[in-house]
C-alpha positions as CSV (number, residue, x, y, z in Angstrom):
1,L,-50.7,-139.7,-23.1
2,R,-52.2,-137.6,-20.3
3,L,-55.2,-135.4,-21.1
4,K,-53.1,-132.2,-20.8
5,Q,-50.7,-133.6,-23.5
6,K,-53.6,-134.6,-25.7
7,L,-55.1,-131.1,-25.5
8,I,-51.8,-129.5,-26.2
9,A,-51.4,-131.7,-29.3
10,I,-54.8,-130.7,-30.5
11,L,-53.9,-127.0,-30.0
12,M,-50.7,-127.5,-32.0
13,M,-52.7,-129.2,-34.8
14,S,-55.1,-126.3,-34.8
15,F,-52.3,-123.8,-35.0
16,I,-50.7,-125.6,-37.9
17,A,-54.0,-125.9,-39.7
18,R,-54.7,-122.2,-39.2
19,V,-51.3,-121.3,-40.7
20,I,-52.0,-123.5,-43.7
21,V,-55.5,-122.1,-44.2
22,F,-54.3,-118.6,-43.9
23,F,-51.9,-119.1,-46.8
24,C,-54.5,-121.0,-48.9
25,L,-57.3,-118.4,-48.7
26,P,-57.9,-116.4,-51.8
27,K,-56.7,-112.8,-51.9
28,D,-60.3,-111.6,-52.3
29,P,-63.1,-111.8,-49.7
30,S,-64.4,-115.3,-49.5
31,P,-67.9,-116.0,-50.8
32,L,-68.5,-117.7,-47.5
33,A,-67.8,-114.5,-45.6
34,P,-68.6,-111.4,-47.8
35,D,-68.3,-109.2,-44.7
36,E,-64.5,-109.7,-44.9
37,G,-64.3,-107.0,-47.5
38,T,-66.2,-104.5,-45.5
39,Y,-64.1,-105.2,-42.4
40,A,-60.9,-104.9,-44.4
41,A,-62.2,-101.5,-45.8
42,V,-62.8,-100.3,-42.2
43,V,-59.3,-101.3,-41.2
44,Q,-57.8,-99.4,-44.2
45,W,-60.2,-96.4,-43.6
46,T,-59.3,-96.0,-39.9
47,A,-55.5,-96.6,-40.5
48,E,-55.6,-93.6,-42.9
49,S,-57.1,-91.5,-40.1
50,I,-60.3,-90.8,-42.0
51,P,-63.1,-90.2,-39.5
52,V,-65.1,-93.4,-39.0
53,E,-68.4,-91.5,-39.1
54,K,-67.8,-90.9,-42.8
55,F,-67.4,-94.7,-43.6
56,P,-69.9,-95.4,-46.3
57,D,-71.1,-98.8,-45.0
58,Y,-72.8,-98.5,-41.6
59,G,-70.8,-95.4,-40.5
60,A,-69.3,-95.4,-37.0
61,G,-71.6,-98.0,-35.7
62,L,-69.7,-100.8,-37.4
63,Y,-66.4,-99.7,-36.0
64,L,-67.7,-99.0,-32.5
65,S,-69.4,-102.4,-32.3
66,G,-66.2,-104.3,-33.3
67,R,-63.4,-102.2,-31.8
68,S,-61.7,-105.2,-30.1
69,F,-61.5,-106.7,-33.6
70,F,-60.6,-103.6,-35.6
71,L,-57.8,-102.3,-33.4
72,P,-55.6,-105.4,-33.6
73,A,-56.3,-105.7,-37.3
74,N,-55.4,-102.0,-37.7
75,A,-52.1,-102.6,-35.9
76,L,-51.3,-105.5,-38.3
77,Y,-52.2,-103.3,-41.3
78,R,-49.8,-100.5,-40.0
79,I,-46.9,-103.0,-39.8
80,G,-47.4,-104.1,-43.4
81,F,-50.2,-106.7,-43.7
82,A,-52.8,-106.2,-46.4
83,P,-56.1,-105.1,-44.9
84,L,-57.8,-108.4,-45.7
85,D,-54.9,-110.4,-44.3
86,A,-54.9,-108.3,-41.2
87,V,-58.6,-109.0,-40.6
88,R,-58.2,-112.7,-41.2
89,L,-55.1,-113.0,-39.0
90,T,-56.9,-111.1,-36.2
91,A,-59.9,-113.4,-36.4
92,S,-57.6,-116.5,-36.5
93,L,-55.7,-115.3,-33.4
94,Y,-58.9,-114.7,-31.5
95,G,-60.1,-118.2,-32.5
96,F,-56.9,-119.8,-31.4
97,L,-57.0,-117.9,-28.1
98,S,-60.6,-119.1,-27.6
99,L,-59.3,-122.7,-28.0
100,I,-56.6,-122.1,-25.5
101,L,-59.1,-120.7,-23.0
102,A,-61.3,-123.7,-23.5
103,A,-58.4,-126.0,-22.8
104,V,-57.4,-124.1,-19.7
105,L,-60.9,-124.1,-18.4
106,T,-61.4,-127.8,-19.1
107,L,-58.2,-128.7,-17.3
108,T,-59.0,-126.4,-14.4
109,I,-62.5,-127.8,-13.9
110,L,-61.3,-131.4,-14.1
111,R,-58.4,-130.7,-11.7
112,M,-60.8,-128.9,-9.3
113,N,-63.5,-131.6,-9.4
114,L,-61.4,-134.7,-9.5
115,G,-58.7,-133.6,-7.0
116,R,-56.0,-136.3,-6.9
117,R,-58.1,-139.0,-8.7
118,L,-57.1,-139.8,-12.2
119,L,-59.5,-139.8,-15.1
120,S,-60.1,-143.2,-16.7
121,K,-58.5,-143.7,-20.0
122,H,-61.9,-143.8,-21.7
123,N,-63.0,-140.5,-20.1
124,E,-59.8,-138.8,-21.2
125,N,-60.3,-140.0,-24.7
126,V,-63.9,-138.7,-24.7
127,I,-62.8,-135.3,-23.5
128,A,-60.0,-135.1,-26.0
129,L,-62.4,-136.1,-28.8
130,L,-64.9,-133.5,-27.8
131,F,-62.2,-130.9,-27.6
132,M,-61.0,-132.0,-31.1
133,V,-64.6,-131.6,-32.4
134,F,-64.8,-128.1,-30.9
135,A,-61.4,-127.1,-32.3
136,F,-62.3,-128.1,-35.9
137,L,-66.0,-127.5,-36.1
138,P,-66.7,-125.2,-39.0
139,S,-68.5,-122.8,-36.7
140,H,-65.3,-122.4,-34.7
141,F,-62.4,-123.2,-37.0
142,L,-63.6,-121.9,-40.4
143,W,-65.3,-118.8,-39.2
144,S,-62.3,-117.9,-37.0
145,N,-60.0,-118.2,-40.0
146,L,-62.1,-115.9,-42.2
147,G,-62.1,-112.2,-41.2
148,L,-65.3,-112.1,-39.2
149,R,-66.2,-110.6,-35.8
150,E,-67.6,-113.9,-34.5
151,A,-64.1,-115.0,-33.3
152,P,-63.5,-112.0,-31.0
153,N,-67.1,-112.2,-29.7
154,E,-66.5,-115.9,-28.8
155,F,-63.2,-115.0,-27.2
156,W,-64.6,-112.2,-25.0
157,I,-67.6,-114.3,-24.0
158,Q,-65.3,-117.1,-22.9
159,S,-63.0,-114.7,-21.1
160,G,-66.0,-113.3,-19.2
161,V,-67.2,-116.7,-18.2
162,M,-63.8,-117.8,-17.2
163,S,-63.3,-114.7,-15.1
164,L,-66.6,-115.3,-13.3
165,F,-65.6,-118.9,-12.8
166,V,-62.2,-117.9,-11.4
167,I,-63.7,-115.3,-9.1
168,H,-66.5,-117.5,-7.8
169,H,-64.8,-120.9,-7.5
170,L,-61.1,-120.3,-7.1
171,G,-61.0,-117.0,-5.3
172,G,-57.5,-115.9,-6.2
173,R,-55.9,-119.4,-6.0
174,Y,-55.9,-119.8,-9.8
175,L,-52.9,-121.6,-11.2
176,V,-53.2,-122.4,-14.9
177,F,-50.7,-125.1,-15.6
178,S,-50.2,-126.8,-12.2
179,A,-50.9,-130.6,-12.1
C-alpha cells in the first residue's frame, strides 16, 4: 500500500472507533471530563435563548472563549441531540477534522520535499506508524471524544499553521489530493 492509502485506512479506523466510543460513553458526564456537564449546560442554556451573561458557572466568559465549540453543539442540540451528546459529537468531529488536516499536511510536505522520488517502504511504514500513534493517543483520541474544548482548539491551531504553510510555501498552488 502507498502512504496515502495507509493514512486513509487509519482515518477510517479512527472514524469507526469514534462512532463506537460515542455510543459506548455513559449518558452522564464522564469522570475523566467533568467539564462536559458544564458545556452541555451552556449549550442548553444558549439554545433556550437565555442571556449567556446569566449563566451561573463562569458567565459569558465561558461561552465567548469557546464559541467555535458551542455554536456547532448548539446546532446539533436544536436538531434533536441531547446537550451532552451534542457536545461530545462536536468535539469528536473537531478531533477527526484535526486528524484529516494532519494527514493532508503530511502528504503535502512529503510531496513537496520529495518531488518525484518515492519514499522507501521503511520510511512509509514509520510515517504511518507515527500517524497511527497520533490518531489514537489518549491526548488526541480520548479527549476529542469527550465533550471538551481541547479538540476545537487543536483544530484551529492546526488550521492556522496549515494556512501559514500554504501561504508561505505554496503560494496559491495548493492541490490537496494530487499525486
